[in-house]
C-alpha positions as semicolon CSV with decimal commas, in nm:
position;residue;x (nm);y (nm);z (nm)
1;X;-7,619;5,635;0,013
2;X;-7,937;5,810;-0,093
3;X;-7,907;6,121;-0,307
4;X;-8,066;6,356;-0,052
5;X;-7,811;6,260;0,214
6;X;-7,525;6,290;-0,035
7;X;-7,643;6,641;-0,131
8;X;-7,680;6,745;0,232
9;X;-7,334;6,611;0,318
10;X;-7,180;6,798;0,026
11;X;-7,352;7,121;0,135
12;X;-7,232;7,078;0,493
13;X;-6,877;7,018;0,372
14;X;-6,895;7,329;0,152
15;X;-7,021;7,535;0,446
16;X;-6,752;7,411;0,687
17;X;-6,476;7,466;0,430
18;X;-6,602;7,819;0,359
19;X;-6,611;7,898;0,732
20;X;-6,286;7,737;0,847
21;X;-6,075;7,656;0,542
22;X;-5,952;7,344;0,367
23;X;-5,804;7,195;0,685
24;X;-6,135;7,162;0,869
25;X;-6,236;6,818;0,983
26;X;-6,580;6,679;1,055
27;X;-6,765;6,363;1,144
28;X;-7,084;6,224;0,995
29;X;-7,273;6,376;1,289
30;X;-7,220;6,715;1,122
31;X;-7,484;6,617;0,867
32;X;-7,758;6,603;1,132
33;X;-7,925;6,830;1,385
34;X;-7,859;6,764;1,752
35;X;-8,196;6,594;1,771
36;X;-8,205;6,244;1,630
37;X;-8,528;6,273;1,434
38;X;-8,438;6,020;1,162
39;X;-8,249;5,722;1,307
40;X;-8,255;5,529;0,978
41;X;-8,082;5,814;0,794
42;X;-7,827;5,850;1,073
43;X;-7,751;5,477;1,052
44;X;-7,718;5,503;0,675
45;X;-7,455;5,775;0,716
46;X;-7,279;5,581;0,993
47;X;-7,271;5,264;0,783
48;X;-7,128;5,452;0,483
49;X;-6,867;5,625;0,703
50;X;-6,765;5,342;0,937
51;X;-6,835;5,010;0,770
52;X;-6,814;5,088;0,400
53;X;-6,518;5,328;0,395
54;X;-6,357;5,263;0,736
55;X;-6,302;5,634;0,793
56;X;-6,169;5,782;1,116
57;X;-6,412;5,962;1,344
58;X;-6,295;6,298;1,205
59;X;-6,196;6,338;0,842
60;X;-6,110;6,642;0,632
61;X;-6,422;6,798;0,484
62;X;-6,248;6,831;0,145
63;X;-6,195;6,453;0,140
64;X;-6,557;6,377;0,228
65;X;-6,686;6,630;-0,027
66;X;-6,475;6,469;-0,298
67;X;-6,597;6,123;-0,203
68;X;-6,957;6,246;-0,224
69;X;-6,897;6,404;-0,563
70;X;-6,726;6,088;-0,690
71;X;-7,026;5,884;-0,584
72;X;-6,831;5,664;-0,344
């Protein structure tokens, strides 16, 4: 996963955790605006989430943030 997407995902996780606490869940769609203006980037996130790590549709933001920080 490219560095810019990893940084954005980490920031989104931080924001969601700050707003709703450690129990908040999210999907990879949370990393994007409602408008699909970069399909290649969306597919990169989907591939990382679904194919590479076989994550559920919703996962805890703390788990995703840790995965991003660990470089997984």
